[in-house]
C-alpha positions as CSV (number, residue, x, y, z in Angstrom):
1,M,14.8,-32.4,3.7
2,I,14.9,-31.6,7.7
3,Q,18.2,-29.7,7.2
4,M,16.3,-27.9,4.3
5,K,13.4,-26.8,6.2
6,V,15.7,-25.1,9.0
7,I,17.4,-23.2,7.1
8,Y,14.7,-22.1,5.1
9,W,12.7,-21.3,8.5
10,L,15.8,-19.6,10.0
11,I,16.7,-17.4,6.6
12,L,12.8,-16.1,7.3
13,I,13.0,-15.4,10.6
14,S,16.4,-13.4,9.5
15,T,14.6,-12.4,6.9
16,F,11.7,-10.6,9.5
17,I,14.7,-9.8,11.9
18,G,16.5,-8.0,9.6
19,I,13.3,-5.4,8.0
20,Y,12.0,-5.1,11.6
21,Y,15.5,-3.4,12.3
22,L,15.9,-2.0,9.1
23,G,12.7,-0.1,9.8
24,A,14.2,0.7,14.1
25,K,17.1,1.7,13.6
26,T,17.2,3.3,10.4
27,N,15.7,6.6,8.5
28,L,14.3,3.7,5.7
29,K,10.2,5.1,4.7
30,L,7.9,2.0,5.1
31,W,7.7,2.0,0.7
32,G,11.6,1.1,0.7
33,R,11.5,-1.7,3.6
34,V,8.3,-3.0,0.9
35,I,10.1,-3.0,-1.7
36,I,12.9,-4.6,-0.1
37,A,10.9,-7.5,1.2
38,L,8.8,-8.0,-1.9
39,V,12.9,-8.7,-3.8
40,L,13.1,-10.4,-0.4
41,G,10.4,-12.9,-0.7
42,I,10.8,-13.2,-4.5
43,I,14.3,-14.9,-3.8
44,I,13.6,-16.9,-1.3
45,G,10.6,-18.6,-3.0
46,F,13.2,-18.6,-5.8
47,I,15.5,-20.6,-3.8
48,F,13.4,-22.3,-1.5
49,G,10.6,-23.5,-4.8
50,D,7.9,-25.9,-2.4
51,L,9.2,-25.6,0.8
52,A,8.1,-21.9,0.3
53,E,5.0,-22.5,0.1
54,T,5.3,-24.1,4.3
55,S,5.0,-20.6,5.2
56,K,1.5,-20.1,3.1
57,W,-0.2,-19.7,6.4
58,I,1.8,-16.6,7.5
59,G,1.0,-14.7,4.5
60,D,-2.5,-15.7,4.7
61,V,-2.8,-14.0,8.3
62,F,-1.4,-10.8,7.4
63,V,-4.3,-10.8,4.5
64,R,-6.9,-11.3,6.4
65,L,-5.5,-8.5,9.5
66,I,-5.2,-7.1,6.4
67,R,-9.8,-7.2,5.6
68,M,-10.3,-6.8,9.2
69,L,-8.7,-3.2,9.4
70,V,-10.3,-1.8,5.9
71,V,-13.8,-1.5,6.8
72,P,-13.5,0.2,10.1
73,L,-11.3,2.2,8.4
74,I,-13.4,2.8,6.0
75,L,-16.5,3.8,8.2
76,L,-15.0,6.1,10.3
77,L,-13.2,7.5,7.8
């Protein structure tokens, strides 16, 4: 089970680095990167199943950061 966790986290980190590389080194638009990340997330979720719940906190932090930005953007714009 420990080996699966290590493999899962290595794949997850390499996915993050790959998406960052696509944005930094290529001309790919943001919406394209989002679609690619969405598809990769679905594939990784299907492959690893319940183990993918260990990284749920990353999504929770992301959603909280987005919520934190919405109110100031609405008030300033």
